[in-house]
BALONU-504733 format. One record per residue (C-alpha): residue number from 1; x, y, z. Coordinates in steps of 0.5 Angstrom, whole numbers, plus 2048, in hexadecimal, padded with zeros to 3 digits. Example, Ala and Ser with C-alpha at 12.3 -4.5 7.8 and 13.67 -1.06 7.14 Angstrom:
BEGIN
+-----+-----+-----+-----+
| num |  c1 |  c2 |  c3 |
+-----+-----+-----+-----+
|   1 | 819 | 7F7 | 810 |
|   2 | 81B | 7FE | 80E |
+-----+-----+-----+-----+
END
This chain:
BEGIN
+-----+-----+-----+-----+
| num |  c1 |  c2 |  c3 |
+-----+-----+-----+-----+
|   1 | 801 | 800 | 800 |
|   2 | 805 | 805 | 802 |
|   3 | 809 | 804 | 7FA |
|   4 | 802 | 808 | 7F7 |
|   5 | 802 | 80C | 7FD |
|   6 | 809 | 80F | 7FC |
|   7 | 809 | 80F | 7F5 |
|   8 | 803 | 814 | 7F7 |
|   9 | 808 | 819 | 7FB |
|  10 | 80E | 819 | 7F8 |
|  11 | 809 | 81B | 7F2 |
|  12 | 807 | 822 | 7F6 |
|  13 | 80D | 825 | 7F5 |
|  14 | 80D | 824 | 7ED |
|  15 | 807 | 829 | 7EE |
|  16 | 809 | 82F | 7F1 |
|  17 | 810 | 82F | 7EF |
|  18 | 810 | 830 | 7E7 |
|  19 | 80A | 82F | 7E2 |
|  20 | 80A | 827 | 7E3 |
|  21 | 802 | 827 | 7E0 |
|  22 | 802 | 821 | 7DB |
|  23 | 808 | 81D | 7DE |
|  24 | 803 | 81D | 7E5 |
|  25 | 7FE | 81B | 7E0 |
|  26 | 802 | 816 | 7DD |
|  27 | 804 | 813 | 7E5 |
|  28 | 7FE | 813 | 7E7 |
|  29 | 7FA | 80E | 7E2 |
|  30 | 802 | 80B | 7E3 |
|  31 | 800 | 809 | 7E9 |
|  32 | 7F9 | 807 | 7E8 |
|  33 | 7FB | 802 | 7E4 |
|  34 | 800 | 7FF | 7E8 |
|  35 | 7FB | 7FE | 7EE |
|  36 | 7F6 | 7FB | 7E9 |
|  37 | 7FB | 7F6 | 7E7 |
|  38 | 7FB | 7F6 | 7EF |
|  39 | 7F5 | 7F2 | 7EF |
|  40 | 7F4 | 7ED | 7F4 |
|  41 | 7EE | 7E8 | 7F2 |
|  42 | 7ED | 7E6 | 7F9 |
|  43 | 7E9 | 7E9 | 7FF |
|  44 | 7ED | 7E9 | 805 |
|  45 | 7F1 | 7EF | 807 |
|  46 | 7F7 | 7F0 | 803 |
|  47 | 7FD | 7F5 | 801 |
|  48 | 7FE | 7F7 | 809 |
|  49 | 802 | 7FD | 80C |
|  50 | 802 | 801 | 812 |
|  51 | 7FA | 801 | 813 |
|  52 | 7F8 | 801 | 80B |
|  53 | 7F6 | 7FC | 807 |
|  54 | 7F2 | 7FA | 802 |
|  55 | 7EC | 7F5 | 801 |
|  56 | 7E7 | 7F4 | 7FC |
|  57 | 7E2 | 7FA | 7FD |
|  58 | 7E8 | 7FF | 7FE |
|  59 | 7EC | 7FC | 7F7 |
|  60 | 7E7 | 7FE | 7F3 |
|  61 | 7E6 | 805 | 7F6 |
|  62 | 7ED | 806 | 7F6 |
|  63 | 7EE | 804 | 7F0 |
|  64 | 7E8 | 808 | 7ED |
|  65 | 7EB | 80F | 7F2 |
|  66 | 7F2 | 80E | 7EE |
|  67 | 7EE | 80D | 7E7 |
|  68 | 7E9 | 814 | 7E7 |
|  69 | 7EF | 817 | 7EB |
|  70 | 7F3 | 816 | 7E5 |
|  71 | 7ED | 819 | 7E0 |
|  72 | 7EC | 81E | 7E4 |
|  73 | 7F3 | 822 | 7E2 |
|  74 | 7F1 | 81F | 7DA |
|  75 | 7EA | 823 | 7DB |
|  76 | 7ED | 829 | 7DE |
|  77 | 7F2 | 82B | 7D8 |
|  78 | 7EE | 832 | 7D8 |
|  79 | 7F2 | 833 | 7DE |
|  80 | 7F8 | 832 | 7DC |
|  81 | 7F8 | 835 | 7D5 |
|  82 | 7F5 | 83B | 7D9 |
|  83 | 7FB | 83B | 7DE |
|  84 | 7F6 | 83C | 7E3 |
|  85 | 7FA | 83A | 7E9 |
|  86 | 7FB | 833 | 7E6 |
|  87 | 801 | 831 | 7EB |
|  88 | 7FB | 831 | 7F1 |
|  89 | 7F7 | 82E | 7EE |
|  90 | 7FB | 827 | 7EC |
|  91 | 7FD | 828 | 7F3 |
|  92 | 7F6 | 828 | 7F6 |
|  93 | 7F4 | 823 | 7F2 |
|  94 | 7FA | 81F | 7F4 |
|  95 | 7F8 | 820 | 7FB |
|  96 | 7F0 | 81E | 7FA |
|  97 | 7F4 | 818 | 7F7 |
|  98 | 7F9 | 816 | 7FD |
|  99 | 7F2 | 817 | 802 |
| 100 | 7ED | 813 | 7FE |
| 101 | 7F3 | 80D | 7FF |
| 102 | 7F4 | 80D | 805 |
| 103 | 7ED | 80D | 808 |
| 104 | 7EB | 808 | 802 |
| 105 | 7F1 | 804 | 805 |
| 106 | 7F1 | 805 | 80C |
| 107 | 7F0 | 7FF | 811 |
| 108 | 7ED | 803 | 817 |
| 109 | 7E7 | 807 | 819 |
| 110 | 7EB | 80D | 81B |
| 111 | 7F0 | 80F | 815 |
| 112 | 7EA | 80D | 810 |
| 113 | 7E6 | 813 | 813 |
| 114 | 7ED | 818 | 813 |
| 115 | 7EE | 817 | 80C |
| 116 | 7E6 | 817 | 80A |
| 117 | 7E5 | 81E | 80E |
| 118 | 7EC | 820 | 80B |
| 119 | 7EA | 81D | 803 |
| 120 | 7E5 | 825 | 804 |
| 121 | 7EB | 829 | 805 |
| 122 | 7ED | 828 | 7FD |
| 123 | 7E5 | 827 | 7FB |
| 124 | 7E3 | 82E | 7FE |
| 125 | 7EB | 832 | 7FA |
| 126 | 7E9 | 82F | 7F4 |
| 127 | 7E2 | 832 | 7F4 |
| 128 | 7E4 | 838 | 7F8 |
| 129 | 7EA | 839 | 7F3 |
| 130 | 7E8 | 837 | 7EC |
| 131 | 7E0 | 837 | 7ED |
| 132 | 7DC | 83B | 7E8 |
| 133 | 7D8 | 840 | 7EB |
| 134 | 7D8 | 845 | 7F2 |
| 135 | 7D3 | 840 | 7F4 |
| 136 | 7D8 | 83B | 7F5 |
| 137 | 7DA | 83D | 7FC |
| 138 | 7D3 | 83B | 7FF |
| 139 | 7D3 | 834 | 7FB |
| 140 | 7DA | 834 | 7FF |
| 141 | 7D7 | 836 | 806 |
| 142 | 7D1 | 831 | 804 |
| 143 | 7D6 | 82C | 804 |
| 144 | 7DA | 82D | 809 |
| 145 | 7D4 | 82E | 80F |
| 146 | 7D0 | 828 | 80B |
| 147 | 7D6 | 823 | 80C |
| 148 | 7D9 | 825 | 813 |
| 149 | 7D3 | 826 | 817 |
| 150 | 7D1 | 81F | 816 |
| 151 | 7D9 | 81D | 817 |
| 152 | 7DA | 81F | 81E |
| 153 | 7D5 | 81A | 821 |
| 154 | 7D8 | 815 | 81D |
| 155 | 7DF | 817 | 820 |
| 156 | 7DC | 816 | 827 |
| 157 | 7D9 | 80F | 826 |
| 158 | 7E0 | 80D | 823 |
| 159 | 7E3 | 80F | 82A |
| 160 | 7DD | 80B | 82D |
| 161 | 7DF | 805 | 829 |
| 162 | 7E5 | 806 | 82B |
| 163 | 7E4 | 806 | 832 |
| 164 | 7E0 | 800 | 832 |
| 165 | 7E4 | 7FB | 82E |
| 166 | 7EB | 7FE | 82E |
| 167 | 7EC | 7FE | 827 |
| 168 | 7EA | 801 | 820 |
| 169 | 7ED | 7FC | 81B |
| 170 | 7E8 | 7FA | 817 |
| 171 | 7E9 | 7F3 | 817 |
| 172 | 7E9 | 7F3 | 81E |
| 173 | 7E2 | 7F7 | 820 |
| 174 | 7DD | 7F3 | 823 |
| 175 | 7D4 | 7F4 | 823 |
| 176 | 7D3 | 7F8 | 828 |
| 177 | 7CC | 7F5 | 829 |
| 178 | 7C6 | 7FA | 82A |
| 179 | 7CB | 800 | 82E |
| 180 | 7C7 | 805 | 82C |
| 181 | 7C2 | 809 | 827 |
| 182 | 7C7 | 810 | 826 |
| 183 | 7CD | 80C | 826 |
| 184 | 7CA | 808 | 820 |
| 185 | 7C7 | 80F | 81D |
| 186 | 7CE | 813 | 81D |
| 187 | 7D2 | 80D | 81A |
| 188 | 7CE | 80D | 815 |
| 189 | 7CB | 814 | 813 |
| 190 | 7D2 | 816 | 811 |
| 191 | 7D3 | 812 | 80C |
| 192 | 7CB | 813 | 809 |
| 193 | 7CD | 81A | 809 |
| 194 | 7D3 | 818 | 804 |
| 195 | 7CE | 815 | 800 |
| 196 | 7CB | 819 | 800 |
| 197 | 7C4 | 815 | 803 |
| 198 | 7BD | 819 | 801 |
| 199 | 7BB | 81F | 806 |
| 200 | 7C4 | 820 | 806 |
| 201 | 7C5 | 821 | 7FF |
| 202 | 7C5 | 828 | 7FF |
| 203 | 7CC | 829 | 7FF |
| 204 | 7CE | 825 | 7F8 |
| 205 | 7CA | 829 | 7F3 |
| 206 | 7CD | 830 | 7F6 |
| 207 | 7D4 | 82D | 7F6 |
| 208 | 7D4 | 82A | 7EF |
| 209 | 7D1 | 830 | 7EC |
| 210 | 7D6 | 834 | 7EE |
| 211 | 7DB | 82F | 7ED |
| 212 | 7E0 | 82F | 7E8 |
| 213 | 7E0 | 828 | 7E3 |
| 214 | 7E6 | 825 | 7E8 |
| 215 | 7E2 | 827 | 7EE |
| 216 | 7DB | 824 | 7EB |
| 217 | 7DF | 81E | 7E9 |
| 218 | 7E3 | 81C | 7F0 |
| 219 | 7DD | 81E | 7F3 |
| 220 | 7D8 | 818 | 7EF |
| 221 | 7DD | 814 | 7EE |
| 222 | 7E0 | 812 | 7F5 |
| 223 | 7DE | 817 | 7FA |
| 224 | 7D7 | 814 | 7FB |
| 225 | 7DA | 80E | 7FB |
| 226 | 7DE | 80F | 801 |
| 227 | 7D6 | 80F | 804 |
| 228 | 7D5 | 808 | 801 |
| 229 | 7DB | 805 | 804 |
| 230 | 7DB | 808 | 80A |
| 231 | 7D5 | 805 | 80B |
| 232 | 7D6 | 7FE | 80A |
| 233 | 7DC | 7FF | 80E |
| 234 | 7D9 | 801 | 815 |
| 235 | 7D3 | 7FC | 814 |
| 236 | 7D6 | 7F7 | 817 |
| 237 | 7D6 | 7FA | 81D |
| 238 | 7CF | 7FC | 81D |
| 239 | 7CC | 7F7 | 81A |
| 240 | 7C7 | 7F5 | 820 |
| 241 | 7C5 | 7FC | 820 |
| 242 | 7C4 | 7FC | 818 |
| 243 | 7BF | 7F6 | 819 |
| 244 | 7BB | 7FA | 81C |
| 245 | 7BB | 801 | 819 |
| 246 | 7BD | 801 | 812 |
| 247 | 7B7 | 800 | 80F |
| 248 | 7B6 | 807 | 811 |
| 249 | 7BD | 809 | 80C |
| 250 | 7BA | 804 | 807 |
| 251 | 7B3 | 807 | 806 |
| 252 | 7B6 | 80E | 807 |
| 253 | 7BC | 80D | 801 |
| 254 | 7B7 | 809 | 7FB |
| 255 | 7B1 | 80E | 7FC |
| 256 | 7B7 | 814 | 7FC |
| 257 | 7B9 | 811 | 7F6 |
| 258 | 7B2 | 810 | 7F4 |
| 259 | 7B1 | 819 | 7F6 |
| 260 | 7B7 | 81B | 7F3 |
| 261 | 7B6 | 818 | 7EC |
| 262 | 7B1 | 81C | 7EB |
| 263 | 7B5 | 822 | 7EE |
| 264 | 7B9 | 820 | 7E8 |
| 265 | 7B4 | 821 | 7E3 |
| 266 | 7B4 | 828 | 7E4 |
| 267 | 7BA | 82B | 7E3 |
| 268 | 7BD | 82E | 7DE |
| 269 | 7C4 | 830 | 7E1 |
| 270 | 7C8 | 828 | 7DD |
| 271 | 7CD | 828 | 7E3 |
| 272 | 7C7 | 828 | 7E8 |
| 273 | 7C3 | 824 | 7E4 |
| 274 | 7C9 | 81F | 7E4 |
| 275 | 7CB | 820 | 7ED |
| 276 | 7C4 | 81F | 7EE |
| 277 | 7C3 | 818 | 7E9 |
| 278 | 7CA | 816 | 7EF |
| 279 | 7C6 | 818 | 7F5 |
| 280 | 7C1 | 812 | 7F1 |
| 281 | 7C5 | 80E | 7F0 |
| 282 | 7C9 | 80E | 7F7 |
| 283 | 7C2 | 80C | 7FA |
| 284 | 7C3 | 806 | 7F8 |
| 285 | 7CA | 805 | 7FA |
| 286 | 7C7 | 807 | 802 |
| 287 | 7C2 | 802 | 800 |
| 288 | 7C6 | 7FC | 7FE |
| 289 | 7CB | 7FD | 804 |
| 290 | 7C5 | 7FD | 809 |
| 291 | 7C3 | 7F7 | 807 |
| 292 | 7C9 | 7F4 | 80A |
| 293 | 7C9 | 7EE | 806 |
| 294 | 7CF | 7EB | 800 |
| 295 | 7CB | 7EE | 7FB |
| 296 | 7CA | 7F5 | 7FD |
| 297 | 7D1 | 7F6 | 7FF |
| 298 | 7D4 | 7F3 | 7F9 |
| 299 | 7CF | 7F6 | 7F4 |
| 300 | 7D0 | 7FD | 7F9 |
| 301 | 7D7 | 7FD | 7F7 |
| 302 | 7D5 | 7FC | 7EF |
| 303 | 7D1 | 801 | 7EE |
| 304 | 7D5 | 806 | 7F2 |
| 305 | 7DB | 805 | 7ED |
| 306 | 7D7 | 805 | 7E7 |
| 307 | 7D3 | 80B | 7E9 |
| 308 | 7DA | 80E | 7EA |
| 309 | 7DC | 80D | 7E4 |
| 310 | 7D6 | 80E | 7E0 |
| 311 | 7D4 | 815 | 7E5 |
| 312 | 7DB | 817 | 7E3 |
| 313 | 7DB | 817 | 7DC |
| 314 | 7D3 | 81A | 7DC |
| 315 | 7D7 | 820 | 7E0 |
| 316 | 7DC | 820 | 7DA |
| 317 | 7D7 | 820 | 7D5 |
| 318 | 7D4 | 826 | 7D8 |
| 319 | 7DA | 829 | 7D9 |
| 320 | 7DC | 829 | 7D1 |
| 321 | 7D5 | 82C | 7D0 |
| 322 | 7D6 | 832 | 7D4 |
| 323 | 7DD | 833 | 7D2 |
| 324 | 7DA | 834 | 7CB |
| 325 | 7D4 | 838 | 7CC |
| 326 | 7D6 | 83B | 7D3 |
| 327 | 7CF | 838 | 7D6 |
| 328 | 7CC | 832 | 7DA |
| 329 | 7C5 | 834 | 7D9 |
| 330 | 7C1 | 82E | 7D5 |
| 331 | 7BE | 834 | 7D2 |
| 332 | 7C3 | 837 | 7CE |
| 333 | 7C7 | 830 | 7CE |
| 334 | 7C3 | 82C | 7C9 |
| 335 | 7C4 | 82A | 7C2 |
| 336 | 7CA | 828 | 7C3 |
| 337 | 7CA | 822 | 7BF |
| 338 | 7CB | 827 | 7B9 |
| 339 | 7D1 | 82B | 7BB |
| 340 | 7D4 | 825 | 7BE |
| 341 | 7D2 | 81F | 7BB |
| 342 | 7D7 | 81A | 7BD |
| 343 | 7D6 | 81C | 7C4 |
| 344 | 7CF | 81A | 7C4 |
| 345 | 7D1 | 814 | 7C4 |
| 346 | 7D5 | 814 | 7CB |
| 347 | 7D0 | 817 | 7CE |
| 348 | 7CB | 811 | 7CB |
| 349 | 7D1 | 80C | 7CE |
| 350 | 7D1 | 80F | 7D5 |
| 351 | 7C9 | 812 | 7D6 |
| 352 | 7C8 | 809 | 7D4 |
| 353 | 7CD | 806 | 7D9 |
| 354 | 7CA | 80C | 7DE |
| 355 | 7C2 | 80A | 7DE |
| 356 | 7C6 | 802 | 7DE |
| 357 | 7C6 | 800 | 7D7 |
| 358 | 7CA | 7FA | 7D6 |
| 359 | 7CF | 7F8 | 7D6 |
| 360 | 7D1 | 7FD | 7DB |
| 361 | 7D4 | 7FD | 7E2 |
| 362 | 7CE | 801 | 7E4 |
| 363 | 7C9 | 7FB | 7E3 |
| 364 | 7CE | 7F6 | 7E6 |
| 365 | 7CC | 7FA | 7EC |
| 366 | 7C5 | 7FC | 7EC |
| 367 | 7C3 | 7F4 | 7EA |
| 368 | 7C6 | 7F2 | 7F1 |
| 369 | 7C4 | 7F8 | 7F5 |
| 370 | 7BD | 7F5 | 7F3 |
| 371 | 7BE | 7EF | 7F5 |
| 372 | 7C1 | 7F1 | 7FB |
| 373 | 7BB | 7F7 | 7FC |
| 374 | 7B6 | 7F1 | 7FA |
| 375 | 7B8 | 7EB | 7FF |
| 376 | 7B7 | 7F1 | 804 |
| 377 | 7B1 | 7F3 | 802 |
| 378 | 7AD | 7F0 | 7FD |
| 379 | 7A8 | 7F7 | 7FD |
| 380 | 7AE | 7FB | 7FC |
| 381 | 7AE | 7F9 | 7F4 |
| 382 | 7A9 | 7FF | 7F3 |
| 383 | 7AD | 806 | 7F4 |
| 384 | 7B3 | 800 | 7F2 |
| 385 | 7AF | 800 | 7EB |
| 386 | 7AE | 808 | 7EB |
| 387 | 7B5 | 809 | 7ED |
| 388 | 7B8 | 805 | 7E7 |
| 389 | 7B2 | 807 | 7E2 |
| 390 | 7B3 | 80F | 7E4 |
| 391 | 7BB | 80F | 7E3 |
| 392 | 7BA | 80C | 7DC |
| 393 | 7B5 | 813 | 7DB |
| 394 | 7B9 | 818 | 7DD |
| 395 | 7BF | 815 | 7DA |
| 396 | 7BB | 815 | 7D4 |
| 397 | 7B9 | 81C | 7D5 |
| 398 | 7C0 | 81F | 7D5 |
| 399 | 7C2 | 81B | 7CF |
| 400 | 7BD | 81D | 7CB |
| 401 | 7BD | 824 | 7CD |
| 402 | 7C4 | 826 | 7CC |
| 403 | 7C5 | 822 | 7C7 |
| 404 | 7BE | 822 | 7C2 |
| 405 | 7BB | 828 | 7BF |
| 406 | 7BD | 82F | 7BC |
| 407 | 7C4 | 832 | 7BF |
| 408 | 7C4 | 839 | 7C3 |
| 409 | 7C4 | 83E | 7BE |
| 410 | 7CA | 842 | 7C2 |
| 411 | 7CE | 83D | 7C1 |
| 412 | 7D4 | 841 | 7BD |
| 413 | 7D9 | 83B | 7BD |
| 414 | 7DB | 834 | 7BF |
| 415 | 7E0 | 82E | 7BD |
| 416 | 7DE | 828 | 7BC |
| 417 | 7E1 | 825 | 7C3 |
| 418 | 7E9 | 824 | 7C4 |
| 419 | 7ED | 81D | 7C5 |
| 420 | 7EF | 81E | 7CC |
| 421 | 7E6 | 81E | 7CD |
| 422 | 7E5 | 818 | 7C9 |
| 423 | 7EB | 815 | 7CD |
| 424 | 7E9 | 817 | 7D3 |
| 425 | 7E1 | 815 | 7D2 |
| 426 | 7E5 | 80E | 7D0 |
| 427 | 7E7 | 80D | 7D6 |
| 428 | 7E2 | 80E | 7DA |
| 429 | 7DD | 809 | 7D6 |
| 430 | 7E2 | 804 | 7D4 |
| 431 | 7E3 | 802 | 7DB |
| 432 | 7DC | 802 | 7DD |
| 433 | 7D9 | 7FD | 7D8 |
| 434 | 7E0 | 7F9 | 7D7 |
| 435 | 7E0 | 7F8 | 7DF |
| 436 | 7D8 | 7F4 | 7DE |
| 437 | 7DC | 7EE | 7DB |
| 438 | 7E0 | 7EE | 7E1 |
| 439 | 7DA | 7ED | 7E6 |
| 440 | 7DB | 7E7 | 7EA |
| 441 | 7E1 | 7EC | 7ED |
| 442 | 7DB | 7EF | 7F0 |
| 443 | 7D7 | 7EA | 7F3 |
| 444 | 7DC | 7E5 | 7F5 |
+-----+-----+-----+-----+
END
């Protein structure tokens, strides 16, 4: 584990001593491929070093972090071309990567908590430093307050866990039985807000709309997954209480997902539509994790990785249009198939993955989550039915509205798309659809 960490740490001086943008970019991809080749096919903890190690669940998420962070630098070449503090930008991306790497590979709950919180700082700096509108200050405050208000009780709960079991090491933790309700509430709430769950999701669309493309990619691609990963880890301590109270989160998540799908229909901002669709997808992940069965946990891992790639790719597409027309409004970004015909293919491919069409990883994840949630309660098929149907409806609405029809008369000039952009979209779409062939990895 330490070799990857050291490589990341030793890459940080490169950003600061000179303009090594493309070198750092290439090295990030090199680390991704090295990490990918080191895949283990057994489900035990491995690559163990001092308080770091990966198992099945965290390996996929670390690989996703490496991949999305590499693609963030690809997507943000406008920062490099306009020399807009590009070295500090790359430094922040690397720092964020180190925090994510450490949080997913921590074997102790306390170190996981520290890195989980530390990943907020670079995200906030990305939004405040490279965001678009002046409202980004408000979005940053929303992001900080929503996540910190829920995280402080979690820290107190971790002290209590340590007081009772004298360890915070994952494999040694045991179930606390019917300890007390607030303990359960505080330990779950921090992760549910990070996911985000319906009712505490308001920070997400705000942050997405104000964030630069790199901020949106990492938020949708990896930071939402920290919540799911955290729930997976702490379920071990609260499984007894979970049997009594999980039904509430499950019901709220699924019904909230349906409500959020309705909110998606009336969005005119492309980015905010994609952000709300993330909330709807994550509600299924919450449902799968709260059933506490094998199908649910592995299906949520599968959907998290699929959604990370797909959602990140959709944000890239919306950014490509934004760079051309200077607007994200669906009222202006219409009829793009006339202006950028080959980009419409990528819109179609990523939109179809977003509504879980085969052969995407999202389909694999959603099928197993359907399995797990319906096995938990057969009545939940109603909300799941609406969720799946509406996800197709708002994705089609976004695709058809942005691609078809007559284009906006005020467009002065529009290029078809650079090789860099097609390359970026290919690297989102290819793993998303190739990994479907390795389905057994997720359901060992």
